[in-house]
C-alpha positions in Angstrom: 120.9 -7.5 -103.1 120.0 -3.9 -102.2 116.5 -2.8 -102.6 114.8 -6.2 -102.3 112.5 -6.4 -99.4 111.8 -9.7 -97.6 108.3 -11.2 -98.3 106.1 -11.0 -95.3 104.2 -14.1 -94.3 100.5 -13.8 -95.3 97.4 -16.0 -94.5 94.0 -16.0 -96.2 91.1 -14.1 -94.8 89.4 -17.3 -93.9 92.4 -18.5 -91.9 92.6 -15.3 -90.1 89.0 -15.4 -89.2 89.5 -18.9 -87.7 92.5 -17.7 -85.8 90.7 -14.7 -84.3 87.3 -16.6 -83.8 85.3 -14.3 -86.1 83.9 -14.2 -89.6 85.7 -13.6 -93.0 83.4 -10.5 -93.2 84.8 -9.0 -89.9 88.4 -9.7 -91.1 87.7 -7.9 -94.4 86.1 -4.8 -92.2 89.2 -4.9 -90.1 91.4 -4.8 -93.2 89.4 -1.8 -94.6 89.6 0.1 -91.2 93.4 -0.7 -91.0 92.9 -2.7 -87.8 94.6 -5.6 -89.7 97.2 -5.2 -92.5 97.3 -7.1 -95.7 97.3 -7.1 -99.5 95.1 -8.3 -102.4 96.8 -11.3 -104.1 95.7 -14.3 -106.2 92.2 -13.1 -106.5 91.7 -12.5 -102.7 92.8 -10.7 -99.7 95.7 -12.0 -97.6 96.5 -10.8 -94.0 99.9 -10.2 -92.5 100.8 -12.8 -89.9 102.4 -10.2 -87.8 99.2 -8.0 -87.8 97.2 -11.0 -87.1 99.4 -11.8 -84.0 98.9 -8.2 -82.9 95.1 -8.3 -83.1 95.1 -11.5 -81.2 97.3 -9.9 -78.5 95.2 -6.7 -78.3 91.7 -8.0 -79.3 89.8 -7.5 -82.4 87.3 -4.9 -81.3 89.6 -2.1 -80.2 89.8 1.2 -82.2 93.0 1.6 -84.1 94.2 4.8 -85.6 97.7 4.1 -86.4 98.4 0.5 -86.2 99.6 -1.6 -83.4 102.5 0.6 -82.4 100.3 3.0 -80.5 98.8 0.1 -78.4 101.9 -2.3 -78.0 105.0 -1.5 -76.0 106.8 -4.2 -77.9 105.8 -2.7 -81.2 104.3 -6.0 -82.7 105.5 -5.1 -86.1 102.1 -4.4 -87.5 102.0 -0.7 -87.1 
């Protein structure tokens, strides 16, 4: 079918925090600053698995202006 996008894999803020070794509050701050990408669903925020993988590869404290693409030669998919 044309016009239908595949559903991106998402995890909860809590799961993302565990994966990154940080707090749910830090993950929410990263979402707000676009250091992570996600969406609001089912009454809470969800984080893109691709974005999470990029954050793990590059570190969670880096400044990010335009997504992973500017930092990752392989273009992780989160930018």
